[in-house]
C-alpha positions as CSV (number, residue, x, y, z in Angstrom):
1,X,-2.0,-5.8,-9.7
2,X,-5.0,-6.8,-11.9
3,X,-8.0,-9.0,-11.8
4,X,-8.3,-12.4,-13.6
5,X,-10.6,-12.5,-16.6
6,X,-14.3,-12.9,-15.8
7,X,-14.6,-16.0,-17.9
8,X,-12.0,-18.0,-15.9
9,X,-12.7,-19.5,-12.5
10,X,-10.7,-18.1,-9.6
11,X,-7.4,-19.9,-9.4
12,X,-4.2,-19.4,-7.4
13,X,-1.8,-16.8,-8.5
14,X,1.1,-18.2,-10.7
15,X,4.7,-17.2,-10.2
16,X,4.6,-15.6,-13.6
17,X,1.7,-13.4,-12.5
18,X,3.7,-12.3,-9.4
19,X,6.8,-11.6,-11.5
20,X,4.8,-9.5,-13.9
21,X,3.2,-7.6,-11.1
22,X,6.5,-6.9,-9.5
23,X,8.0,-5.7,-12.8
24,X,5.1,-3.3,-13.3
25,X,5.2,-1.9,-9.8
26,X,8.1,0.6,-10.3
27,X,6.2,2.2,-13.2
28,X,3.0,2.4,-11.1
29,X,4.8,3.9,-8.2
30,X,6.3,6.5,-10.5
31,X,2.8,7.5,-11.7
32,X,1.7,8.2,-8.1
33,X,3.9,11.1,-6.9
34,X,1.4,12.0,-4.1
35,X,1.3,8.5,-2.8
36,X,1.5,8.7,1.0
37,X,1.2,5.0,2.2
38,X,1.1,1.6,0.7
39,X,-1.1,-1.2,2.1
40,X,-0.3,-4.7,0.9
41,X,-3.1,-7.3,1.4
42,X,-2.0,-10.9,1.9
43,X,1.2,-12.9,2.0
44,X,1.8,-12.8,-1.8
45,X,1.4,-9.0,-1.9
46,X,3.8,-8.7,1.0
47,X,6.5,-10.0,-1.3
48,X,6.4,-6.5,-2.9
49,X,7.9,-4.8,0.2
50,X,11.5,-4.8,-1.2
51,X,10.3,-3.4,-4.5
52,X,8.2,-0.6,-2.9
53,X,11.0,0.2,-0.5
54,X,13.6,0.3,-3.3
55,X,11.6,2.7,-5.5
56,X,9.8,4.8,-2.9
57,X,11.8,4.5,0.4
58,X,10.0,7.5,1.9
59,X,6.6,5.8,1.9
60,X,5.4,3.8,4.8
61,X,4.4,0.2,3.9
62,X,1.7,-1.6,5.9
63,X,0.6,-5.2,5.6
64,X,-2.7,-6.8,6.4
65,X,-4.3,-10.2,5.8
66,X,-6.0,-10.8,2.5
67,X,-9.6,-9.8,2.8
68,X,-11.1,-12.9,1.3
69,X,-14.6,-13.7,2.7
70,X,-13.5,-17.2,3.6
71,X,-10.7,-16.0,5.8
72,X,-12.7,-13.1,7.3
73,X,-15.7,-15.3,8.1
74,X,-13.8,-18.1,9.6
75,X,-11.3,-16.1,11.7
76,X,-12.8,-12.9,13.3
77,X,-9.4,-11.6,14.3
78,X,-8.6,-11.3,10.5
79,X,-11.3,-8.6,10.2
80,X,-9.9,-6.8,13.2
81,X,-6.4,-6.8,11.7
82,X,-7.6,-5.5,8.4
83,X,-9.5,-2.7,10.0
84,X,-6.5,-1.9,12.2
85,X,-4.2,-1.7,9.2
86,X,-6.6,0.5,7.2
87,X,-7.1,2.8,10.2
88,X,-3.3,3.1,10.5
89,X,-3.1,3.9,6.8
90,X,-5.7,6.6,7.2
91,X,-3.8,8.1,10.1
92,X,-0.5,8.1,8.2
93,X,-2.2,9.7,5.1
94,X,-3.7,12.5,7.2
95,X,-0.4,13.1,9.0
96,X,1.6,13.3,5.8
97,X,-1.1,15.5,4.2
98,X,-0.9,17.9,7.1
99,X,2.9,18.1,6.9
100,X,2.7,18.8,3.1
101,X,0.0,21.4,3.7
102,X,2.2,23.2,6.3
103,X,5.2,23.1,4.1
104,X,3.2,24.5,1.2
105,X,1.6,27.3,3.3
106,X,4.7,28.3,5.2
107,X,7.6,27.3,2.9
108,X,10.8,29.0,3.8
109,X,9.2,31.5,6.1
110,X,8.5,28.9,8.8
111,X,12.2,28.0,9.2
112,X,14.4,29.5,11.8
113,X,17.2,31.8,10.6
114,X,20.7,30.4,10.6
């Protein structure tokens, strides 16, 4: 959920870092009431699926490969998978925004009588 300090070389993520990120995730999700989709980049981030689902079960969760230059440059299919996931996120965001707009505009008047 955060970047390493500029004065430290890039290193692998420690278990303590992952645990701290997962612990902070419910608070972050609570601060984003209009969140429409979550995209998790990489295997490590995919470990957050249960936490996201527990705290915001209504939100679609997408996964994609980590967008590291090394991975993208060595494996062209990685870039295609990343683009595909982000396009799907855009589509889901637009769909849910349209539904929210319709509900706001029509409210109770758009429902059939009982």
